[in-house]
Every structure is written in C-alpha cells, then in structure tokens.
C-alpha positions in Angstrom: 0.0 0.0 0.0 1.4 3.4 -0.9 1.6 6.2 1.7 -1.2 8.0 -0.1 -4.7 7.0 -1.2 -5.6 8.4 -4.6 -9.0 8.9 -6.2 -8.0 6.4 -8.8 -7.4 3.7 -6.1 -10.8 4.5 -4.5 -12.7 4.5 -7.8 -11.0 1.3 -8.8 -12.8 -0.4 -5.9 -15.8 1.9 -5.7 -17.1 1.9 -9.3 -17.3 -1.9 -9.7 -18.8 -2.1 -6.2 -21.4 0.5 -7.2 -22.4 -1.6 -10.2 -22.4 -4.8 -8.1 -24.3 -3.1 -5.2 -27.3 -1.9 -7.3 -28.1 -5.5 -8.4 -30.5 -6.1 -5.5 -32.4 -2.8 -5.8 -32.5 -3.4 -9.6 -34.2 -6.7 -8.9 -36.9 -4.9 -6.9 -37.2 -1.9 -9.2 -37.5 -4.2 -12.2 -40.3 -6.0 -10.5 -42.0 -2.7 -9.8 -41.7 -1.3 -13.3 -42.9 -4.6 -14.9 -45.8 -5.0 -12.4 -46.9 -1.4 -12.9 -47.8 -2.2 -16.5 -50.0 -5.3 -15.7 -53.6 -5.2 -16.4 -54.3 -7.5 -13.5 -54.4 -5.8 -10.0 -51.3 -3.7 -10.7 -51.7 -1.4 -7.6 -52.4 -4.2 -5.2 -49.4 -6.2 -6.6 -47.2 -3.1 -6.3 -48.1 -2.8 -2.7 -47.5 -6.5 -2.0 -44.1 -6.4 -3.6 -43.2 -3.4 -1.4 -44.3 -5.2 1.8 -42.5 -8.4 0.9 -39.4 -6.6 -0.2 -39.2 -4.9 3.2 -39.3 -8.3 5.0 -36.9 -10.0 2.5 -34.5 -7.1 2.9 -34.6 -7.7 6.7 -33.7 -11.4 6.2 -31.0 -10.6 3.7 -29.5 -7.8 5.7 -29.5 -9.8 8.9 -27.5 -12.8 7.6 -25.9 -10.8 4.7 -23.7 -9.1 7.3 -21.4 -12.1 6.7 -20.1 -10.1 3.8 -18.8 -7.3 5.9 -17.4 -9.6 8.6 -15.6 -11.8 6.1 -14.3 -8.7 4.2 -13.1 -7.1 7.4 -11.2 -10.2 8.6 -9.6 -11.0 5.3 -8.6 -7.4 4.5 -7.0 -7.1 7.9 -5.0 -10.3 7.3 -4.1 -9.1 3.9 -2.8 -5.8 5.3 -0.7 -7.9 7.8 0.5 -10.1 5.0 -1.0 -13.4 6.4 -4.1 -14.3 4.3 -3.1 -18.0 4.4 -4.2 -18.1 8.1 -7.9 -17.4 7.2 -8.0 -19.2 3.9 -10.6 -21.7 5.1 -12.8 -19.2 6.8 -15.1 -18.2 3.9 -16.3 -21.7 3.2 -17.1 -22.2 6.9 -18.9 -18.9 7.0 -20.9 -19.7 3.9 -21.8 -23.2 5.3 -23.1 -21.6 8.6 -25.2 -18.8 7.1 -26.8 -20.9 4.3 -27.7 -23.6 6.8 -29.4 -21.0 8.9 -31.3 -19.7 5.8 -32.8 -23.1 5.3 -34.1 -23.1 8.8 -35.6 -19.6 8.3 -37.4 -20.8 5.1 -38.8 -23.8 6.9 -40.2 -21.6 9.7 -41.4 -18.6 7.6 -43.0 -20.4 4.7 -46.0 -21.7 6.5 -46.3 -18.5 8.6 -46.3 -16.1 5.6 -49.9 -14.9 6.1 -49.3 -14.2 9.8 -46.0 -12.4 9.0 -47.6 -10.0 6.5 -50.6 -9.3 8.7 -48.1 -7.7 11.0 -47.4 -5.2 8.2 -51.1 -4.4 8.2 -51.6 -6.2 4.9 -55.1 -7.6 4.3 -57.5 -8.8 1.6 -56.0 -9.1 -1.9 -52.8 -7.4 -0.9 -52.2 -10.0 1.8 -52.9 -12.8 -0.7 -50.5 -11.4 -3.2 -47.9 -11.0 -0.4 -48.1 -14.7 0.4 -48.0 -15.8 -3.2 -45.0 -13.6 -4.0 -43.1 -14.5 -0.8 -43.6 -18.2 -0.9 -41.7 -18.3 -4.3 -39.2 -15.5 -3.7 -37.9 -16.9 -0.4 -36.3 -19.9 -2.2 -33.8 -17.5 -3.6 -32.7 -16.6 -0.1 -29.9 -19.2 0.4 -28.5 -18.4 -3.1 -28.4 -14.7 -2.3 -26.6 -15.3 1.0 -24.0 -17.5 -0.8 -23.4 -14.8 -3.3 -23.1 -12.1 -0.7 -20.5 -14.2 1.3 -18.5 -14.7 -1.9 -18.6 -11.0 -2.6 -17.3 -10.4 1.0 -14.4 -12.7 0.2 -13.5 -10.8 -3.0 -13.8 -7.5 -1.1 -11.4 -8.7 1.5 -8.9 -9.5 -1.3 -9.4 -5.9 -2.6 -11.3 -7.1 -5.7 -14.7 -5.7 -6.7 -14.4 -6.5 -10.4 -15.7 -10.1 -10.3 -18.6 -9.2 -8.1 -19.5 -6.6 -10.6 -19.5 -9.1 -13.5 -21.7 -11.4 -11.4 -24.1 -8.7 -10.5 -24.5 -7.5 -14.1 -25.3 -11.0 -15.2 -27.9 -11.4 -12.4 -29.6 -8.1 -13.1 -29.7 -8.7 -16.9 -31.2 -12.1 -16.5 -33.8 -10.8 -14.0 -35.0 -8.1 -16.4 -35.4 -10.6 -19.3 -37.1 -13.2 -17.1 -39.4 -10.6 -15.6 -40.7 -9.6 -19.0 -41.1 -13.2 -20.1 -42.7 -14.6 -17.0 -44.9 -11.7 -15.9 -46.4 -10.9 -19.3 -45.9 -14.4 -20.8 -45.2 -15.3 -24.5 -48.4 -16.0 -26.5 -49.0 -19.7 -27.0 -45.7 -20.6 -25.3 -45.5 -19.3 -21.7 -48.7 -18.1 -19.9 -48.6 -14.7 -18.1 -47.8 -15.4 -14.4 -48.2 -11.9 -13.1 -46.8 -11.3 -9.6 -45.7 -14.9 -9.3 -43.7 -14.6 -12.5 -41.8 -11.7 -11.0 -41.0 -13.9 -8.0 -39.8 -16.7 -10.2 -37.6 -14.3 -12.2 -35.9 -13.1 -9.1 -35.2 -16.6 -7.8 -33.7 -17.8 -11.1 -31.5 -14.7 -11.3 -30.3 -15.3 -7.8 -29.4 -18.9 -8.7 -27.5 -17.7 -11.7 -25.5 -15.3 -9.6 -24.7 -18.0 -7.0 -23.4 -20.3 -9.7 -21.2 -17.5 -11.2 -19.9 -16.6 -7.7 -18.7 -20.1 -7.1 -17.1 -20.3 -10.6 -15.1 -17.0 -10.2 -14.0 -17.7 -6.6 -12.7 -21.1 -7.5 -11.2 -20.0 -10.9 -9.7 -16.6 -9.9 -8.6 -17.2 -6.2 -7.0 -19.9 -4.1 -9.9 -19.7 -1.6 -11.6 -23.1 -1.4 -15.4 -23.7 -1.1 -15.0 -27.2 0.4 -15.8 -26.9 4.2 -13.0 -28.3 6.4 -12.9 -28.7 10.2 -11.9 -27.8 12.8 -13.2 -24.2 12.6 -10.7 -21.5 11.8 -9.6 -19.6 15.0 -11.2 -16.4 13.6 -14.6 -18.1 13.4 -15.2 -16.9 17.0 -14.5 -13.2 16.0 -16.6 -13.7 12.8 -19.5 -15.0 14.9 -19.3 -12.1 17.4 -19.2 -9.6 14.5 -22.3 -11.3 13.0 -24.1 -11.2 16.4 -23.4 -7.5 16.8 -24.5 -6.8 13.2 -27.5 -9.0 13.8 -28.7 -6.8 16.6 -27.8 -3.7 14.5 -29.8 -5.0 11.6 -32.8 -5.8 13.7 -32.7 -2.1 14.8 -32.3 -1.0 11.2 -35.2 -3.2 10.0 -37.4 -2.1 12.9 -37.3 1.4 11.3 -38.1 -0.1 7.9 -40.9 -2.2 9.5 -42.5 0.9 11.1 -42.2 2.9 7.9 -43.9 0.2 5.9 -46.5 -0.5 8.6 -47.6 3.1 8.9 -47.6 3.6 5.1 -49.8 0.5 4.8 -52.2 1.8 7.4 -52.7 5.0 5.4 -54.1 3.0 2.5 -53.1 1.2 -0.7 -52.3 4.4 -2.6 -49.9 5.4 0.2 -48.2 2.0 0.5 -47.8 1.9 -3.3 -46.2 5.4 -3.3 -44.1 4.5 -0.3 -42.9 1.3 -2.2 -41.7 3.4 -5.1 -40.1 6.0 -2.9 -38.3 3.5 -0.6 -37.0 1.5 -3.5 -35.6 4.6 -5.2 -34.0 5.4 -1.8 -32.5 1.9 -1.7 -31.2 2.4 -5.2 -29.4 5.6 -4.2 -28.1 3.9 -1.1 -26.6 1.1 -3.1 -25.0 3.5 -5.5 -23.4 5.3 -2.5 -22.5 1.9 -1.1 -19.7 1.7 -3.7 -17.8 4.3 -1.8 -18.7 2.7 1.5 -17.3 -0.6 0.1 -14.1 1.2 -0.9 -13.9 2.5 2.7 -14.6 -0.9 4.1 -11.9 -2.6 1.9 -9.2 0.0 2.3 -9.8 0.8 5.9 -9.5 -2.9 6.8 -6.2 -3.3 5.0 -4.8 0.0 6.4 -5.9 -1.0 9.9 -4.2 -4.4 9.5 -1.0 -2.7 8.4 -1.4 -0.1 11.3 -1.1 2.7 8.8 -3.2 5.2 10.7 -2.0 8.4 8.9 -3.2 7.0 5.6 -6.4 5.8 7.2 -7.2 9.5 8.3 -6.4 10.6 4.8 -8.7 8.0 3.4 -11.6 9.2 5.6 -11.1 12.9 4.6 -11.3 12.0 0.9 -14.3 9.7 1.4 -16.2 12.6 3.2 -15.6 14.8 0.2 -16.5 12.2 -2.4 -19.5 11.1 -0.4 -21.0 14.6 -0.2 -20.3 15.1 -3.9 -22.0 11.8 -4.9 -25.0 12.6 -2.7 -25.4 16.0 -4.3 -25.1 14.5 -7.8 -27.8 11.9 -7.0 -30.1 14.6 -5.6 -29.6 16.7 -8.7 -30.3 13.8 -11.1 -33.4 13.0 -9.1 -34.6 16.6 -9.3 -34.1 16.7 -13.1 -36.1 13.6 -13.6 -38.6 14.2 -10.7 -41.8 13.5 -12.6 -40.7 11.0 -15.2 -39.3 8.7 -12.4 -42.7 8.4 -10.8 -44.4 7.6 -14.1 -42.0 4.7 -14.6 -43.6 2.8 -11.7 -47.2 3.9 -11.6 -50.0 5.3 -13.8 -52.3 5.9 -10.9 -52.8 9.6 -10.3 -53.4 9.2 -6.5 -50.3 7.1 -6.1 -48.2 9.6 -8.1 -49.5 12.5 -6.1 -48.5 10.8 -2.8 -45.1 9.9 -4.2 -44.3 13.4 -5.6 -45.2 14.9 -2.2 -42.3 13.1 -0.5 -39.7 12.4 -3.2 -38.0 15.8 -2.6 -37.2 14.7 1.0 -35.4 11.6 -0.3 -33.4 13.7 -2.7 -32.5 16.2 0.0 -31.3 13.3 2.2 -28.7 12.0 -0.2 -25.6 13.8 1.1 -26.5 12.8 4.7 -27.1 9.3 3.6 -23.7 9.2 1.8 -21.8 10.2 4.9 -23.7 7.7 7.1 -23.2 4.8 4.6 -19.6 5.5 4.0 -18.6 5.5 7.7 -20.8 2.4 8.2 -18.4 0.8 5.7 -15.3 2.2 7.3 -16.3 0.9 10.8 -17.1 -2.5 9.3 -13.7 -2.6 7.7 -12.2 -1.8 11.1 -14.2 -4.6 12.7 -15.9 -2.1 15.1 -19.3 -3.8 14.9 -20.2 -3.2 18.6 -20.1 0.5 18.1 -22.1 0.3 14.9 -24.7 -1.8 16.9 -25.0 0.8 19.6 -25.4 3.7 17.2 -28.2 2.0 15.3 -30.0 1.1 18.5 -29.8 4.7 19.6 -30.9 6.2 16.3 -33.8 3.8 15.9 -35.2 3.6 19.5 -34.5 7.2 20.6 -34.9 9.1 17.3 -36.8 7.2 14.6 -39.6 5.5 16.5 -40.6 8.5 18.7 -40.5 10.8 15.6 -42.7 8.5 13.4 -45.3 8.1 16.1 -45.4 11.9 16.7 -45.7 12.7 12.9 -48.5 10.1 12.8 -50.4 12.0 15.5 -50.0 15.1 13.3 -51.4 13.3 10.2 -48.2 14.0 8.2 -48.5 10.5 6.7 -45.7 9.8 4.2 -44.1 13.2 4.8 -43.8 12.2 8.5 -42.3 8.8 7.6 -39.5 10.4 5.6 -38.9 13.2 8.1 -38.3 10.3 10.6 -35.9 8.6 8.1 -34.0 11.9 7.6 -33.4 12.4 11.3 -32.5 8.7 11.6 -29.8 9.1 9.0 -28.3 12.1 10.8 -28.3 10.2 14.1 -26.5 7.3 12.4 -23.8 9.2 10.6 -22.7 12.0 13.0 -21.5 9.8 15.9 -19.5 7.6 13.5 -17.6 10.5 12.1 -16.9 12.0 15.5 -15.8 8.6 17.0 -13.5 7.8 14.0 -11.7 11.2 14.1 -11.3 11.1 17.8 -9.8 7.6 17.8 -7.5 7.7 14.8 -6.2 11.2 14.9 -4.5 10.4 18.2 -3.2 7.1 16.9 -1.9 8.8 13.7 -0.1 11.4 15.8 1.6 8.8 17.9 2.5 6.5 15.0 
C-alpha cells in the first residue's frame, strides 16, 4: 500500500462495487416497473411487492452481514501479510449462514400470512404478499451464498468479479421478468406477480453459480468446508451477532415505515414502495464508496497505517457529499418521469411526488452515514455500529414517526423520521473515528 490514497485507487474499488451493489435494488425496481404495466391488479401487486421486499430485505441484511465480517477479517489479514491463516474461513462462514437460511425458510414459509398481517396487509394485498413471498424466499440461500463470496472478494481488494456477477444477475432478471410476468403468446402463460418472484429466484441462482465459478477460478480460496473451525470463526460470529442486533434495529425502522404507510391506504403504500426502493437504489449507489472505505480501511488498519487511514476518511467525506449531491440533482431533473415509470395511478403519483423531494435532500446525509458504516465495518468495530443504530432507531426514529402520525403527516412524516434517523446514524461515527484515529496517527 502506498503512503497516499488516490481517487484512482478509491474509484478502482468503488465503481465496480457500485455496479455490483445496485443488483439487489434493480431486482426490486424491475419487478415494480414490470408489475406497474400489468392489467391484472397492478396497484395491489405493487403494494404487495413493497411489503415483501421490506421483509426480505430484513432477512438478507441480517444474515448478509457475513459479507462485511468476512471482508473485514480477510482485508486485515491481507494488510498484515498473512491471508493464508484465514483461507478456510469463507467456506465455513458460507456453510453456517446458508444452513441458517434453510431453517428460516422452513419456519417462515407456513407462517407467511401471519407475518404480513403484522405489516397491516389484508385482503387481496395479503394474498399477493403470500403468493410472492412463498416463491421469492427460495432464492434466499443463493443470495446469501453470493453475498458471502462478494465479501471474500472484497477482503482480497477485488470488486471486479462481483461486478460481473451482479450485471449477469440483473440482466437475467430483467429478461425473465418480461417473459414470466407478461408471458409469451401460446408458449408461456402470463404469471403476473408470481412470474416476478420466479424471475428473481432464477436470477439469484445464476448469480450464485457464477460466484462459485469465479471464486474457484480466480482465487485460491476453497469452497469445500473443512474442520476444525478457523480460529477467527469466533470473532466472525461475534461480528455477526453485533451486526444481527444492529440490523434488527435497522429493520425495525423499515418495519415501522412500511406498517404506517400500509395503514394510510393502498395508494400510500404503493407510493411508499416506489419511494423507498428509489432510496434503496441511491443507497446502493453510494455503497460503492462505502465498500471502498470498508476494503481500504480494513487493510490499512491491519497494516497499522493510521495516517493514511485518516487521509482516506477525509477523501471519502468529500466524495460522499459530492456523490450525494449529484444523486439529488439527477433525481430533481427527472422528478416526474421517475414516478411515471412505476405507476400510472394519479393518486399514487400525487402521494409519491409529495415526498420524493425529501429523499433527494437526504442523499448527502445518507452518503456520509453509509460511507462511515463501511469504514467501521472494515475496522471490525461492529459493537459501536450496533450501539449507534440502537440509539438512532429507538431514541430518534420510532418516537418521531409516532409523533408525525399523530400530526397526520402521513408519508411526509415517515420520511422526516428517516432523515433524522440518518443524521443520528452518521454523525456519531464521524466523531468517533476522528477522535480515535487522529491520536493514533499522531503517535505513530
């Protein structure tokens, strides 16, 4: 590692990571855009996909934290020049999380109706939620497998192959969505919302197969599980547990947002679905720089190069704010066309346009929070991340969303709560990082 981090080094990791990172929101946004043009219960199906996507995101984010944990440990060992010591860790981690995902499928599949009633879904929306989920959930183990392999590549400072895999998955999902949702006359019947679910599952399988291929072909990391467990499996498990609690807090906020939007009516939950998925899309774009922060900070921390670590953080702050402003500007330029991509319903669009400006204004704040999330994950400081999320959700988000509900702010209130939540997530991380590593850099 050189004594200076350049924009070229950051972008070499960040740009492929951005492309890879948007694969999941592209899966959801593609579903929304295709479903929007159905003649069969389009608004109810749109609402159902929004509710299920929130729950699926919770499942994926809870166990998908394996990516950050694997990346952190491998990058630190890479910085210390001793990757061989953790060579068997990824296969053991993949085995653990995919096994757990099968248990989750077995439990949640028969309880799907009860789960989505907790999101205030009822009637035809509830029926569509169950239909969609009971297909989509079978892609869960394949998604976790892919995520863990991505974490391994990140630890090795490589985001190129995850990008190729993600492009392949997104492209296959778009093609399959069109074919399975609308059908092909006299060949494939239109499957509507179930077709969207099957398209996502098949795309996730394709990504898992490609992940296995590239990992075995391009690295010396094995996928065959060997025992006894690697000595870092304990630290990996503790990281996962801390991130598990953190992700529960994160998804509590998403649950309350979806639940309140559903309570306000089908037009509001449909508008919320469009808005939150566009927010996720922006978040995954910014996540490329968070990934660069994750990857580089782990390696620098392993090498004990604290001065360069401070330099990295300063540059990431600048780039994060710039990317956030660019995203906000692009969203403003295409404010009305973006809404019309996902709905033709005038009431849905009105509700969406009333709150989309808040999401655009949030982007620089989101960028800083997401980037320092990535940096702290690279450092392995999962306990602090956990505590910050618990505070921002329990002390900031939940009280604010209940208060805005009493004021009948509806979707505006939900996204005001999200904005304050992001500030409470990002600011403590920046302060903690600079306080800790400025003193270490001065003493180095």
